[in-house]
N, C-alpha and C positions, 0 to 999 in steps of 0.2 A: 919514567916517561909514559904519560897518561897514553892510554890505549885509544887509539884513533876510529874514531864514530865513519859509520858506514852514512852517507847521505840518501832520504831517504825523498822520494819523489811530492808531489801532491798529493796524486793520488790515495800514494800509500797512505800520510794525513789522516788524508781525511775518512779509509777504510777503517783506521783507531776513532776515529771522533764518533763513528756510526758505532762502534762495535762499544763505546764511549757510554752511548746513548744522546749524544746530541738531535735532537731533536730538525729533523726538517722541515722546515715555514714555520717553525717558531721563533724565537728571539734569545740569542745568547753574549751575555754579558761578560767579556776574556778578562781577566787578569794575566798576563804572561811573563816570564823571562826567556829570551831570544839564547842564552847566553846557556837554559838547561835543556831547550827544545832542538838546537842546532847539530849537526848541519841538514839542512831541508832544503832541497832542489830552488832555485830563487832567491834564498835569505831571506829576509824580511817578507816582502812583497810575496813570497811564495806561499808562506807559512799561512798570511791575510788572507791568500786566494785557495788555499787549503779550508780554512775557516768556511771562509760564503761558500764553497764550494758544500761544507759542512751541512750547516741551515739552508742551502738551496737556493733558488730564484724566489722566492715567499718566503722566507724568513728574514731577518735582522740582525747582523753584526753589531755588538755596541764595546766601546773600549771608551778606559776613560783617555781624558785628552786635556786634565786642567795642566793650567801654569804653575811655572817654580817658584815667581817673584808676585809677592806680595803688596811691590811698591811699583810696580809699572803699570798701567793699566793693559786688559787683555784688547789682544784685535785677532780675532777667530782665525784670517785670513793668512796672518801672518806670525805670531805669538808659535813657539817650537810649544811643546806640551813639554812636561818636568823631567829633568833627566830620571828619577828615581823610579818612572813611570816605563822606563827600554824604548829597546828602538823599534819595537814594533807598535807600540803606542803610537809613536814619534810617524812611524811612517805610513797608519793608516787613514788621520787622517786631512794626508797630503792625498791619498788618491783620489780622480776625479771622480765626483758624483758622489762620498761622504760628507755627510751636515754635521756642523760643529757645533754648539752649544754658543752663543754670544753673548757669554759671562767667564768667569775668571777660572769658576768651576766645571768645566766646561767635560763631556763626552762627546765619543762623534760617532757616530751611526749610521748604517748603510745597509738598507733595505725600504720595506713596505710601510713600517711602526718607524721609521729613522726621525721625519717632522715631529711626529708626536712629542719621541724619545727626547730628544735636542730644546723642546719649542720654549719650556719655562725661566722665566726671567731668572736675575740672579738668583735663586737660593741660600738661605739662611736662618741656621748653618747649612754648610753646603750640602746633607743629604735628607732635607725632610723630604717629605712621601710628595711634594711637589718639585723636584728633583730628577736626571735622570735615574740615578737608581728606584728613584720612587715608581717612576716610569715603567721599569720592566721589573718592578714588583708588582704592578697593577698587571700586566700583561701577562703575567704568567710565564716569568722569561724567565734562563736557566744560568745561574751561574758555573764558567767553569775555568777554573784556576790551574793553570800551565805552566810547570817548572814553579807555582808559588805557593803560598798557604792560606792557613782563611787570617792571618795577618796583613794581608793586599784587601782581603773581603769588603769591598765597603758596603756592601748588603747590612752587614753587622751595626756600622753608625748608623741605617734607617733605623733596624731596630732597638739600639738603643735609645734614642728619641720616640720611638713609638712607646717604647716602655718610663719615658720621664727620667730616665738617668741623673741624679744631682748634680751634674758635674760641667764646667763650661769654661773653657781656657779663653781666657781677653784674645783676641784675634787682629785684625786685621786684613782689608784689602783695599786697592784704587782699582777706582771706574772712572770715567769723562763724564761729567756732565754740564752743559753748555759749552762743549768741543776743552775743559779746561781738565787738569787729574782731582779726584776729589778720593778723600778719605774715610772707610768706614770701618766703623769698628763694629764688633759684634760676640759675640759669645760661641767656642764650639765645643764638641764632646769630644777632642780631641786627647789621645795619651799615646803610649807607645806602641800599643795594638798587640804588643806580644801573646797574650792571653785569651785573646780573638781565637787561637789554635782548640781551647776545649769544646769550640766548635766543632774536628773531628770527633770526641766522641761523642758529641750529642751525636747527630747524626750518622754516624755511623751503629748507634744501638738499635736506631728505627730503622737501619736498611731504606736510607734518606740518600745516601751522597753513593754515588760509583768511584770507582775508582780505579788507572789502570794508563799505559803505558798513551801518550800521545808528542810522536816527536820522540826523539830520546828524553825526555821529559815525565816526569809523576803528574800527571791527572787530576784533576778531582772536580767533578760535578756534580751541582745538586740545585734545585727547586730555587727561585729566589726566597717565595711562600714558606719552605720550609727552611734555610737558613733562618728568616725571621722568627715564623711559630718556637722553633726547640731554644732562639734566646728569649724571644720575651718568656717564655715558661721557666728559664731559668734565673734571671735578671727580678723576677715580679720575686724572689723569696732572695735576693741581692743584691740589688741596687751597684750595688761597686763592685761584680764580679769579676769586671773586666778588668779592674786596677790591681797593681802588683800591692803586696802591703806594705807598709808603710819601713818595716825591715828591709824588704828587699836593695832598698838605694834606687830603683826607678825615680830621675829627675822630671822627667814626665809625667809620668803616675800620680809622683807626688803631687806635681802642679796640678793636674785635673785632682784630687782629693783637698786640696787647699781652697779650691772654688766651690767646693759643697758648700761653702758658709753663705754665698752671695747668688745661690739657685734657688730661686722656688721649683721644687719638682711637678711640672706639669705635663702630663705624658701629648703626643700628637695621636691623633687621630686619620686616619684616610677615608679623603673625600668621596664620598658613593661617588660611583661610575658605573656604568653599567656592566664594565670588563667585573670590576669589584662587588656590585650587587647580585652577578649571576656565581661566582666565586661562593657569596655566603648562603645564599640557595643552594649550590649544593653537597656545602659541609656542614648543612644546617641540623641534618640528622644525624651527624659523625662526633657530634660534640655535646657536653651533657646543658641540658635546659642552663639556658641564662650565661649557659660559658661565650667567652668570645671566639670569633671567626680566625684560621691562620692569617696570623698577618696584622690582628685587630687588637690594639689596645682595650685594656676592660673599663679604662676610663673613659670619658668624651668630649672634653673640655679640651676646644683647640685653641693655642695661643695667638693671639697679633705678632704676625713678622713684620722685623725692621722695613720703614721704608726705604 
């Protein structure tokens, strides 16, 4: 019989978040498993309140909120989030005052930076710099993996695009155009994501990741820019690093490998913004002359995005 866990109060969870290193007044992107974290007083809503207390009134809480259907047009006011995102994410976007992106690759956010994070139009592929994940990176936000690993870390998909990985799996989505459903075909840097787990080793080696208990879950906390920077460093040596080798028998990674014959490798770049310009200025003295700033790709060409 499984050992019964003691219920933690919201205040106890907030204390754990602060001990882990969650910054008051910052931007916090959370991927979570409530099954791993529970029981928390108030259930999923109680955990959300503890997370909001962790960032404080001047901070912004962000969670994934995309749909589970590619064939039904998305309505940010009614469409449930994908079941694999968990009950906390599906509860968060329904909380009064929380903003949600107006497209099927939605994220939800609450706080001073919520509008900026959720304002971009449909991003194709989903995690380009002009997406919620890109905006969290732009704002020097933190990423909290609560009861999940880096296989759930969407910031690594941003890193793949900045690195110009040579795979795009054929995908489609459905949007409304002139009130009628319309299908859009696109290519996504998609695979099983299991090898995103390499990020644990990279971040730990650089002492860039904090780990500890939050609720009853094991939590990981790192800056979005650090996640991107370490991934770019390794992808520069092997752009297929995140794909299982063919002998592993992973159908998703095999599909990504097959797509490399049709993809022209073109790294994306981060569009200059005041926040990014300030970050480059701060980091210029810490990198070799001519080297890229953290989160930047060495190449500068920006491909046109599908309309």
